[in-house]
C-alpha positions as CSV (number, residue, x, y, z in Angstrom):
1,M,-9.7,24.2,-21.8
2,R,-6.0,24.2,-22.4
3,V,-3.7,21.6,-20.1
4,L,0.1,21.6,-19.5
5,V,1.0,18.7,-19.0
6,I,4.7,17.8,-17.8
7,G,6.6,14.4,-18.4
8,A,4.1,13.9,-21.6
9,Y,5.9,11.7,-23.2
10,G,6.5,9.3,-20.7
11,L,4.6,6.3,-20.3
12,I,1.8,7.3,-18.3
13,G,1.9,11.3,-19.9
14,G,1.6,10.0,-23.3
15,Y,-1.9,8.3,-22.1
16,V,-2.9,11.3,-20.6
17,V,-2.0,13.5,-23.3
18,A,-4.0,11.3,-25.9
19,R,-6.8,11.2,-23.2
20,L,-7.1,15.2,-22.8
21,L,-7.5,15.4,-26.7
22,A,-9.6,12.9,-27.4
23,E,-11.7,14.3,-24.6
24,G,-11.3,17.9,-26.8
25,H,-8.7,19.7,-25.0
26,A,-6.0,21.4,-25.9
27,V,-2.7,20.6,-24.6
28,T,0.9,21.7,-23.5
29,G,3.4,18.9,-23.5
30,V,6.7,19.6,-21.5
31,G,9.4,17.4,-21.1
32,R,13.3,17.2,-21.4
33,D,13.6,15.5,-24.6
34,V,10.3,16.3,-27.0
35,A,11.7,16.3,-30.3
36,A,10.3,12.7,-31.1
37,A,7.0,13.2,-29.7
38,A,6.9,16.9,-31.5
39,R,6.8,14.2,-34.4
40,S,4.4,11.4,-33.5
41,L,2.1,14.2,-32.1
42,P,2.1,17.2,-33.9
43,Q,-1.1,18.7,-33.1
44,V,0.1,19.5,-29.2
45,R,2.3,22.1,-28.3
46,W,5.6,21.0,-27.2
47,A,8.2,22.9,-24.9
48,R,11.7,21.6,-24.0
49,V,11.8,21.4,-20.4
50,D,13.7,20.2,-17.5
51,L,11.5,20.5,-14.8
52,A,14.6,19.5,-12.0
53,K,16.2,23.0,-13.7
54,V,13.5,25.5,-14.9
55,T,12.7,28.3,-12.7
56,V,9.6,30.1,-11.6
57,E,9.8,32.9,-14.4
58,D,10.7,30.0,-17.1
59,W,7.3,28.9,-16.3
60,R,5.4,32.2,-17.2
61,P,5.1,31.6,-21.1
62,L,4.1,28.4,-20.7
63,L,1.3,29.1,-18.4
64,A,-0.2,32.5,-19.8
65,D,-3.3,30.2,-21.6
66,V,-3.4,27.2,-19.2
67,Q,-6.4,26.2,-17.6
68,A,-4.7,23.3,-15.8
69,V,-1.5,21.7,-14.8
70,V,-0.9,17.7,-14.9
71,N,3.0,16.7,-13.3
72,C,3.4,13.0,-14.5
73,A,7.7,13.7,-14.6
74,G,9.3,12.0,-11.7
75,A,12.2,9.6,-11.1
76,L,13.4,6.1,-9.5
77,Q,16.6,6.8,-8.1
78,D,19.4,9.3,-7.6
79,G,22.0,9.3,-10.7
80,P,23.5,11.2,-13.3
81,R,20.5,12.1,-15.2
82,D,17.9,12.1,-11.9
83,D,18.1,14.1,-8.6
84,L,14.9,12.8,-6.8
85,A,14.9,16.0,-4.5
86,A,15.4,18.3,-7.7
87,V,12.9,16.1,-9.7
88,H,10.2,15.4,-6.8
89,R,10.1,18.4,-4.4
90,D,12.4,21.2,-5.4
91,G,10.7,21.4,-9.3
92,V,7.5,20.8,-7.9
93,A,7.9,24.0,-5.7
94,R,9.0,26.2,-8.4
95,L,5.8,25.0,-10.6
96,A,3.3,25.1,-8.1
97,A,4.7,28.8,-7.2
98,A,4.5,29.5,-11.0
99,C,0.7,28.6,-10.9
100,V,-0.4,30.9,-8.2
101,Q,1.6,33.8,-9.6
102,A,-0.2,32.9,-13.5
103,G,-3.2,32.4,-11.6
104,V,-3.6,28.8,-12.7
105,R,-5.5,27.2,-9.6
106,R,-5.7,23.5,-10.7
107,L,-2.6,21.1,-10.6
108,V,-3.1,17.5,-10.7
109,H,0.1,15.5,-9.2
110,I,1.0,12.2,-10.3
111,S,2.6,10.5,-7.3
112,A,3.1,6.6,-6.0
113,A,0.6,4.8,-3.9
114,G,1.8,4.1,-0.4
115,V,3.7,7.0,0.2
116,A,3.5,7.2,3.6
117,A,5.9,8.4,6.4
118,D,8.6,6.4,8.0
119,R,7.9,3.1,5.9
120,G,11.6,1.3,6.5
121,L,11.6,0.4,2.8
122,G,15.5,0.9,3.0
123,A,17.8,3.6,1.7
124,Q,17.0,3.9,-1.8
125,G,12.7,3.2,-1.3
126,D,12.7,5.5,1.3
127,R,14.7,8.2,-0.5
128,F,11.9,7.4,-3.1
129,N,9.2,7.7,-0.9
130,D,10.4,10.4,1.2
131,T,10.6,13.2,-1.8
132,K,7.5,11.9,-3.2
133,L,5.7,12.2,0.4
134,A,7.6,16.2,0.4
135,T,6.2,16.9,-3.1
136,E,2.4,15.8,-1.7
137,T,3.1,17.9,1.7
138,L,4.5,21.6,-0.2
139,L,0.8,20.8,-2.6
140,R,-1.2,20.6,0.5
141,A,0.4,23.9,1.6
142,S,0.4,25.6,-1.6
143,G,-3.2,27.2,-1.5
144,L,-3.7,25.6,-5.3
145,D,-6.7,23.3,-6.0
146,W,-4.7,20.3,-6.0
147,I,-5.2,16.9,-6.8
148,I,-2.8,14.0,-5.8
149,L,-3.0,10.6,-7.6
150,R,-0.9,7.7,-6.5
151,P,-1.3,5.1,-9.0
152,G,0.0,1.5,-8.0
153,L,2.0,-1.1,-10.5
154,V,1.0,1.0,-13.9
155,L,0.3,-1.3,-17.0
156,A,0.1,-0.6,-20.2
157,P,0.1,-1.9,-24.1
158,A,3.2,0.1,-24.9
159,A,6.2,-1.4,-22.5
160,Y,8.8,1.1,-20.6
161,G,10.2,0.9,-17.4
162,G,8.8,-1.7,-14.9
163,S,6.3,-3.2,-17.5
164,A,9.2,-3.6,-20.0
165,L,11.3,-5.7,-16.9
166,L,8.0,-7.5,-16.2
167,R,7.5,-8.8,-20.0
168,G,11.4,-9.3,-20.4
169,L,11.1,-11.3,-17.0
170,A,7.7,-13.4,-18.5
171,A,9.4,-14.3,-21.6
172,F,12.6,-15.7,-19.9
173,P,14.0,-19.0,-21.4
174,V,13.8,-22.0,-19.3
175,V,12.9,-20.7,-16.1
176,L,11.0,-17.5,-14.5
177,P,13.4,-15.4,-12.3
178,V,11.3,-13.6,-9.6
179,V,12.8,-11.6,-6.8
180,H,10.2,-11.0,-3.7
181,A,7.8,-13.7,-5.5
182,D,4.6,-13.3,-3.0
183,A,4.9,-9.3,-2.1
184,P,1.3,-7.7,-2.5
185,V,1.3,-5.7,-5.7
186,Q,-2.0,-3.7,-6.8
187,V,-1.8,-2.8,-10.3
188,V,-3.5,-0.3,-12.3
189,A,-4.3,0.2,-16.3
190,V,-2.7,3.2,-17.6
191,T,-5.9,4.1,-19.1
192,D,-7.8,4.2,-15.9
193,V,-4.6,6.5,-14.8
194,A,-5.6,8.6,-18.1
195,R,-9.6,8.5,-17.2
196,A,-8.9,9.9,-13.7
197,V,-6.4,12.7,-14.9
198,A,-9.1,13.7,-18.0
199,K,-11.6,13.8,-14.7
200,A,-9.5,15.2,-12.2
201,V,-8.6,18.6,-14.4
202,L,-12.4,19.5,-14.5
203,P,-13.3,22.9,-12.6
204,D,-16.4,20.8,-11.2
205,T,-14.2,18.0,-9.8
206,P,-13.6,18.5,-5.8
207,P,-10.3,19.4,-5.1
208,R,-7.6,19.1,-2.5
209,R,-7.6,14.8,-2.2
210,A,-5.5,12.6,-2.7
211,I,-7.0,9.4,-4.9
212,D,-5.7,5.7,-4.7
213,L,-5.5,4.8,-8.1
214,V,-5.3,0.4,-8.1
215,H,-7.7,-2.1,-8.3
216,E,-8.7,-3.7,-4.8
217,E,-7.0,-7.2,-5.7
218,A,-3.9,-7.5,-4.7
219,V,-1.3,-10.0,-7.2
220,S,2.2,-11.3,-6.1
221,P,4.7,-10.9,-8.7
222,A,5.0,-14.5,-9.6
223,D,1.4,-14.5,-10.6
224,L,2.3,-11.2,-12.6
225,V,4.8,-12.6,-14.5
226,L,2.9,-16.2,-15.0
227,T,0.0,-13.9,-16.3
228,L,1.8,-12.1,-18.3
229,R,3.4,-15.2,-20.0
230,R,0.5,-16.6,-20.9
231,W,-0.7,-13.7,-22.1
232,L,2.3,-13.4,-24.7
233,G,1.4,-16.9,-25.6
234,L,4.7,-18.8,-24.8
235,P,4.9,-22.0,-23.1
236,P,4.8,-22.5,-19.4
237,V,8.3,-22.7,-17.6
238,P,8.7,-23.4,-13.9
239,L,9.1,-20.5,-11.8
240,W,12.5,-19.9,-9.9
241,R,12.0,-17.7,-6.9
242,L,15.7,-15.5,-7.2
243,P,17.0,-14.9,-3.9
244,A,17.1,-11.2,-2.7
245,G,20.8,-11.2,-2.3
246,I,21.2,-12.0,-6.5
247,A,18.4,-10.0,-7.2
248,R,20.4,-7.3,-5.3
249,L,23.8,-7.9,-6.8
250,A,22.1,-7.4,-10.5
251,A,20.6,-4.1,-9.2
252,K,23.8,-2.6,-7.6
253,G,24.9,-3.8,-11.5
254,A,22.3,-1.1,-13.1
255,D,22.8,1.3,-10.5
256,A,26.5,1.7,-12.1
257,L,25.4,1.5,-15.1
258,A,23.0,4.7,-14.6
259,W,26.3,6.6,-14.3
260,A,26.9,5.5,-17.6
261,G,23.4,6.7,-18.9
262,W,21.5,3.8,-18.7
263,R,18.2,3.9,-17.0
264,S,17.3,0.3,-16.1
265,P,14.0,-0.2,-14.3
266,L,15.9,-2.8,-12.4
267,R,17.5,-0.5,-9.3
268,T,17.8,-0.8,-5.8
269,A,15.1,1.7,-5.3
270,T,12.9,-1.1,-7.2
271,L,13.8,-3.5,-4.7
272,D,13.0,-2.1,-1.9
273,Q,9.6,-0.5,-3.1
274,L,8.7,-4.0,-4.3
275,R,9.5,-5.5,-1.1
276,G,7.6,-3.4,0.8
277,G,4.9,-4.1,-1.4
278,I,2.4,-1.9,-3.8
279,A,-0.7,-1.1,-2.0
280,G,-3.6,1.5,-1.5
281,D,-7.3,1.6,-1.3
282,G,-8.8,-0.1,-4.1
283,Q,-12.2,1.6,-3.4
284,A,-11.0,4.9,-4.3
285,M,-11.3,5.6,-7.6
286,Q,-14.8,4.7,-7.9
287,R,-15.4,6.5,-4.4
288,E,-13.6,9.8,-5.6
289,L,-14.1,9.9,-9.4
290,G,-16.7,7.4,-10.6
291,I,-14.0,5.0,-12.2
292,K,-13.9,1.8,-11.8
293,P,-10.8,0.2,-12.3
294,L,-9.9,-2.8,-14.7
295,P,-9.0,-6.1,-13.4
296,L,-5.6,-7.7,-14.7
297,A,-7.5,-10.4,-17.1
298,D,-9.6,-7.3,-18.6
299,M,-6.5,-5.3,-19.0
300,L,-4.7,-8.2,-21.0
301,S,-7.6,-9.1,-22.8
302,A,-8.3,-5.5,-24.2
303,Y,-4.9,-5.4,-26.0
304,P,-4.2,-9.3,-27.4
305,A,-0.3,-10.1,-27.4
306,G,0.9,-10.0,-31.3
307,V,3.9,-11.0,-32.7
308,Q,6.1,-7.9,-32.0
309,E,5.1,-8.0,-28.2
310,R,6.5,-11.3,-28.3
311,W,9.6,-9.8,-30.2
312,F,9.9,-7.4,-27.6
313,A,9.7,-9.4,-24.5
314,K,12.6,-12.2,-26.2
315,S,14.4,-9.3,-26.5
316,Y,14.8,-7.4,-23.9
317,F,17.2,-9.0,-22.4
318,L,19.1,-9.4,-25.6
319,K,19.6,-5.8,-25.6
320,P,21.8,-5.6,-22.5
321,A,24.1,-8.8,-23.4
322,L,24.5,-7.4,-27.1
323,L,25.9,-4.3,-26.0
324,A,28.2,-6.2,-23.4
325,M,29.2,-8.5,-25.8
326,L,30.2,-5.8,-28.9
327,S,32.0,-3.9,-26.2
328,V,34.4,-7.2,-24.8
329,F,34.6,-7.9,-28.5
330,W,35.7,-4.3,-29.7
331,S,37.8,-3.4,-26.2
332,L,39.6,-6.8,-26.6
333,S,40.3,-6.5,-30.2
334,G,42.0,-3.2,-29.4
335,L,43.7,-4.4,-26.6
336,I,45.1,-7.1,-28.7
337,G,46.3,-4.9,-31.8
338,F,48.4,-2.9,-29.0
339,L,49.9,-6.3,-27.1
340,R,50.8,-7.8,-30.8
341,V,51.9,-5.0,-33.1
342,P,54.7,-6.5,-34.8
343,Q,52.6,-9.7,-35.6
344,A,49.6,-7.6,-37.2
345,T,52.1,-5.3,-38.9
346,A,53.1,-8.3,-40.6
347,V,50.0,-9.1,-42.4
348,L,50.3,-5.6,-43.7
349,T,54.2,-5.9,-44.9
350,A,53.8,-9.4,-46.2
351,A,51.4,-7.7,-48.8
352,G,54.0,-4.9,-49.6
353,M,53.1,-2.2,-47.4
354,A,56.2,-0.1,-46.0
355,P,56.3,-1.0,-42.3
356,V,56.0,2.3,-40.9
357,L,52.8,3.1,-42.8
358,A,52.1,-0.9,-41.7
359,T,52.8,-0.2,-38.0
360,L,50.5,3.5,-38.1
361,F,47.8,1.5,-39.3
362,V,47.8,-1.3,-36.7
363,L,48.2,1.4,-33.8
364,L,45.6,3.5,-35.3
365,G,43.1,0.7,-35.9
366,S,43.9,-0.5,-32.3
367,V,42.5,2.9,-31.0
368,I,39.8,3.0,-33.2
369,D,38.9,-0.4,-31.7
370,L,39.2,0.6,-27.8
371,A,37.6,3.7,-28.4
372,L,34.6,2.0,-29.7
373,G,34.6,-0.6,-27.3
374,V,34.6,2.0,-24.4
375,G,32.3,4.6,-26.1
376,V,29.5,1.8,-26.3
377,V,29.3,1.6,-22.5
378,F,28.1,5.0,-22.4
379,R,24.4,6.3,-23.2
380,R,25.1,9.2,-24.7
381,R,27.5,7.6,-26.9
382,A,26.5,4.4,-27.7
383,K,24.6,5.4,-30.7
384,A,28.0,7.0,-32.4
385,A,29.8,4.2,-31.2
386,L,27.7,1.6,-32.9
387,Q,27.4,3.3,-36.0
388,G,31.1,3.6,-36.1
389,M,31.2,-0.4,-35.6
390,V,29.5,-1.0,-38.8
391,L,31.6,1.4,-40.5
392,V,35.0,0.4,-39.1
393,S,33.7,-3.5,-40.2
394,G,33.2,-2.1,-43.9
395,A,36.3,0.1,-44.0
396,Y,38.3,-3.4,-42.4
397,M,36.8,-5.4,-45.3
398,A,37.1,-3.1,-47.8
399,G,41.0,-2.2,-46.8
400,G,41.9,-5.7,-46.0
401,T,40.3,-6.5,-49.6
402,L,42.4,-4.4,-51.6
403,W,45.8,-5.3,-49.7
404,R,44.9,-9.2,-48.5
405,P,42.3,-10.4,-50.7
406,D,43.6,-14.1,-50.1
407,L,42.5,-13.8,-46.2
408,W,38.8,-14.2,-47.6
409,L,39.9,-17.8,-47.8
410,D,41.5,-18.0,-44.9
411,P,40.5,-21.2,-42.6
412,M,40.2,-18.8,-39.5
413,G,38.3,-16.2,-41.3
414,P,39.3,-13.1,-40.1
415,F,37.0,-11.2,-42.7
416,L,34.0,-13.7,-42.7
417,K,34.1,-13.3,-38.7
418,T,33.6,-9.6,-39.6
419,L,30.1,-9.7,-41.1
420,P,28.5,-10.6,-38.1
421,A,30.0,-8.5,-35.8
422,A,28.5,-5.8,-37.9
423,M,25.3,-7.2,-38.0
424,L,25.5,-7.2,-34.5
425,A,26.0,-3.9,-34.0
426,L,23.2,-3.1,-36.3
427,A,21.1,-4.9,-34.4
428,A,21.6,-3.4,-31.1
429,L,21.0,-0.3,-32.9
430,A,17.6,-1.1,-33.6
431,L,17.2,-2.3,-30.1
432,L,18.8,1.5,-28.4
433,D,15.7,3.3,-28.7
434,E,14.3,3.7,-24.6
435,R,10.8,4.6,-25.3
């Protein structure tokens, strides 16, 4: 059968697609950005679709030869790239209407464990919960053969979102900072979620059910981070029960950066959800689908950590630190150039450059430096800004060698210091991918 998977290149969606292919299904994968997915999985029919914007009519050609639909798309919090109501509620409403028109009966929807009315999680947590609940409500009234799957905290061999954040925390030096350290959290392996989806799309699986996908044993965030550190093979360090106020300040910073395009998993919605706990019916998977969920220990033992996991975990917080450092370095370089034009111009005129030309070079260089420092703050411009930093560093050294080769031997090392700045930009480029 052909299955349409929405959000097919996300963490859950990727494993769902792999499972469906392994079981012999044909897959159409859709998402907002599928270029990399099309290169890595050419056996899937890919289409670029934004669930928040696509119309009922737009779905018609995509549903033409489809027997089941799986919706793995979702968002954590409102921002410039995400609108919870548009993604969770309105987009799914249009999808359900399109399925009815196309005669596609089976729709499997990935929701979240603990979705219920009046949870009192806080503004952002309630917004996430309420839009998820609204989606479930409209599916129940759609007349389709729907199945709602509610995973808990999803752990996967691949690192993305919350699972990536947990690995970064587990590899933190000196202490392990954990907020809401004793909150109950029920986890589920992404492979079990994929197995559940593969079972749910089959026509002989009874429809119109909401099924929690969690292991029955709850763990605390503290135990989870400590367990992941042991899995990584890193030496033990003390646990720091991070005060909620400090964590919320960091989350507010991540919320602000979301408006620059960065999608950090450490958001106020995350803290609201974690404070309320992540819980569900630990018997539901086996009772409803005949799938026994893996416990945490078995999940980790099935995928031994190697050097790539340790590299990722140790570099997780280095990525924002590198970007912040480069932004400050290049921005200050540009500002100082504007503030000290005569001194900077004197360096070039001493080598014989005309004063007017030297002034133009100084001002142009300052504008470029400032533009690169500001540009790297914005996700859509970050790659170009980092590439620009490398190219401009090379141009500075080449031009400087031509006009002032003596500065290579200057005790302050103005040229020598440019080399590590360029290498930092190259390192940030290597870490820039989100998934």
